[in-house]
N, C-alpha and C positions, 0 to 999 in steps of 0.2 A: 462467604464462596473458596474452595478449597482453589488453588492452584494449579491443575490440570498438570501442566505441561514443568512444571517447577521437577516435578515428580521422572526419577533415573529411574531403568530401564533392569529388571532387577535383574539378574543371575540367570534367573527362574527360566524368568522372559526371555532369555536367548538364547539359557537352551533348547527351547516347547519347542515341540513336532512339527514337522512341517518340512519341503523342500531348503533349502541351501543352493541360491542364484547369484549364482558369479557378475556380476555386474562393472569389472574392471580385476586386470589384476593385485590391483586395490582392498576394491571390496567387493565383500557376497550380501549379498541385501537376504533379512533371514523370512521364507515367508511366510513363516509360524510364529513368530513377531509381534503381533501387531501394536500400530501406536497411533491409536484412535481419534489422541487430543489434537495430532499431528493430516490427516484428514487433510483432505480439500474435497468440498464437496461429494462427492459418488469418485474421485484420486482415495485409492484407501497409502497408510502407510504402514510403512516397517520397520521397523531394529536392523540396524547395519557393525557388521562385524570388520575390524579393518583385520586384515593380513598384514599390517605392518609389524601389530601387538599397540598401536596409539591407541591410549586409553578413552580416546574422546565419545564423546556422547552422541552418534551418529546416525544421521531414519532416513531415508529417502523415499522421495512417492511415486507409484508406479501410473505413469502414465498411457490411459488407452490412445491407439490412433487417435480416438474422435478430441478428446482435449486438443490435440492440435499443439501441444505443445513449443514456445518458442527457440531451436534450439540455433536459429540464425544469431540467435539475443545470449548464450549460454557463455563465450570466451569474453564480450566485452562486458558481460553481469560480473563475471567470474575476477579481471579484470577491474574492478571496478571497489579497491583493499583503503580504497580513504573512507568510502562514503559506510549511509549507517545502509545498512540494508544484506538480506538473508544476499548467503552466495551462493551459488551450489561451488564444492569439492571438484565435482567428476557426472559424472551424465551417462551411460553407456542404451543400448540396443537388446533386447532385454525376451525370453519367449517366457512366459510369464499363467499361471499356472488359469481356465478357467476366461484366456482376456482369446481370443479373437484374434492372429494379427499379429505383428510388434507393439509390443511398449514400449516404453523407454522408464527407463530409471532416472531421477533425478535425486539425489545423495545433500546428503544438508548440515553441516553443525547442529546440534535441534538447542533452536534461544534458550540461553537461564530462563528466562520467567515466561511470562503468559502474554497476551494480548490484549487489548488497553479493554477491549471486549467481547466477550463470545458471540462465534453467529448467534446464536439467539436468547439473546440481551437486546432491549429496548431500552430499559432505565439502568445507569448505574448514580454515583452519587458525583452534582458537576465537579469537575476541573477549573482552579485555580486559575486565571487571565494569566496569571505572572508562572507556572507551572505549565499551561498552555506553550505557552511563547521559548520557557528556558528547557523544557523536556522535548518539548512535543514539533512546535516551526523552527525554529533554529538548526540541529541535525536534518527535518527533511528537506529544507528549500535549500541548505547545502547539496544532500543528497540527490536532490531533480537539477540541484547546477555539476554536477558532476555528473549524471548522469546523458544530461544533454550535450554537455560537449564530449561524449564519446557520440551522441544521438540516437539514442537509443530512451524511451519511453520504459514509464511502471506499469501501469496505466489498470493498479487495482490497488488503489489506497483508501482504505475503507481502516474500518475499528477495529476490526474483528481478524484486522490482518497486516496490526501493524501490533511492534512489539516491546514490552516494555526493555529499557536496556540499563548495565550498571546496575549493579552489587547491591544499591540502598535504588535499585528501579527511576533515575535522577536523567538519564536520558532513554533513549529506542530508537530499536532499529523497524525498518520498514520491512515488508514480508515477497515473501516468492513475487517473483514477476514470470514466472518461468513455463510453471506447470502445466497455462490454457494457453489458448490464443490472447491477444489484446483484448482484453473488458469482456472476454465471451462469462467472463462467471460475478462481474462485478455491479450490480439493483443498480437498478434506475436512475435508486437516489441520489446515486453518485456522477451517473453520463449527464452529461450536456444536453441540452431539454435536442440540440442536432443531435446526437448519439442514441440521446432515451430511446428515440425514432424510430431506429435501423438494429436489425436482427444484432444481434447476442456475436457472429458468427464471421457477420460485417462487420462490425466496426469498427475494425482495424486498428495498426500501429494510433494513433492521434498524435496532439504534437505535447508539446508543456502547459498546455495550457487547461486542456486534459486533465492534467497529473493534480494540474496547482485546484482549479473543478473540484474536485475532488478528498484533494486538503482541507480549501473552504465550506468542505459540505463538512466532511470528519469533527474541522472547532467546533463551528458551531454543535452539531451535536455531544461533542464532552462539555460544553461551555455549559449547556440545555441540562445535561443528564440521562437523557432519553434522544432514542430514534423518530424522527417525524416521518408523517404522513403515511401513518399505521395506517393499518387495514388495507388499504390501496394496490387497487391492481398495479402495472408499471404502462395501461393506458392510461388509469385514470391521476397517476404520480403528473406524465407530461403532461396533463394535460392541464392539469393545476401554473404549474411552470410559465406553460402557453398567457392563461389565463390573466395569474398574478407577479411571472415572470419568477424564474426561480430562487433570490437571496427574499422575496415575500412570501414565498408558496414554503418556501424549508420552513418558517417561522413560523409558519400558523400562530399570526398573532402573537405569537409573544417574541422573545427581544434577547439578544444574549450579553451577557458585558460591557460596556463599554469598548472594551480594553481589546473585540471579538471584535468589532462591530463590523471594522476596515478591511481587519484584512477577511474576513467573510462575504463581504459584499463582493470587494476588487473580481475573486479569486469566482465568483458566480459568473460574475458578467464578462469574464477576460477569452470567451472564443466566442462571446459577441462584442466585446469592443470599437465605442467608432472613436474617432478620432477627437471628437468632442472629449468624451471618455478616457480618455487618455490625458487633455490637458487637465479636468481638471482633479488628474490627478500630481498632478507634474511636481508643486509641491511635497508634495507626500503627505502619510498619515503616519496616528497614531496610533499603534495593534501591540501593544505592550511596553513597560518600563519596568524600569526601579532596578537595586543595586545590582543585581542578581543579570541581566544583560549581557548577554556577548556581538561581540564581533561579526559578522561572518562574509562572508563575496554574495557581488548583484549574480542574479542572474538573468538571463534573458528570458524576455518572451517575446514571440511574433506572435500579433494579432490577423483580422485578417487584408487584404491586399495589400504586407510586404512592411505592415505596423509596427515597427520593435518598441517592447522599452521595460525597464524595467524596475523585477520590487530585489527592492536590494534593506535587508538587515545591518541594520547597524546599530548602534549602543543606542538599548530604549527602543527604538522607533522601527515598524516596517516601510519602505518608501517605496514607493509606485514613479515608476519620470520613465519619460520619453527620450529615445533617444533615435543619432540617424540607421533605415538602415545599414 
């Protein structure tokens, strides 16, 4: 399958007809140069010209008022320079043709590669556990740790919003988390039972546990090579999770590689973890190993009643430890 997001916007596209909308003194959005593979649902993407003459490949998402972009978090996310995260270069309020009211233009440097899966994919070649641990979990857990330190959650972790990164696709970059309200476009599959029962517009920023839940589901899908619970309505997905528990329901009778089971299982329990659950994980559990494993900093996770634990990626393993509040 052709990786559409690797295609550069041609000069002809940039010069195509349509108005030019000034987003700031540095950036102009080209309304005649659509970038459809960077659309986010009904949020449309367009090429951007850097008025300072920079040759970087830029793109803007035009967020209508009903998208409720997380503008209050733009500064926090933009300053996460150490994170593997798609960060906005700038944003501006614009009047966009065909959209009533003021819209928001969020401007990004276009990712080098495409996403792990497209929004339309339901199957892929399963990823090897070592690749999942090295390329996905390492940078993702580290990024969530940085975000947690800034008191901001992602709330949009899923395979079609995680981009391959690096010249040889040896890492990943978490996608946009600002163009809509938190979890507004997140499928119920990637939400905890409690959040999945809430209307998308009211899910709220949640906690880092919600992001780890989504990361656990993403890991499960990539290890199995398919999106589970296909063909079910959001209500039916929630019902299956209530009946069998999230992890069992999501597996649908299959079992991911043993190296991924522990991480997926604990992520799917995080928002409902009990003291006994944390205790059972106190000594840690292996999720990945091998000579290419790397060391990352621990990530603090808070459960109900102030209970605190740590998911700690160490050399060759991922550990969940109890910790004093």
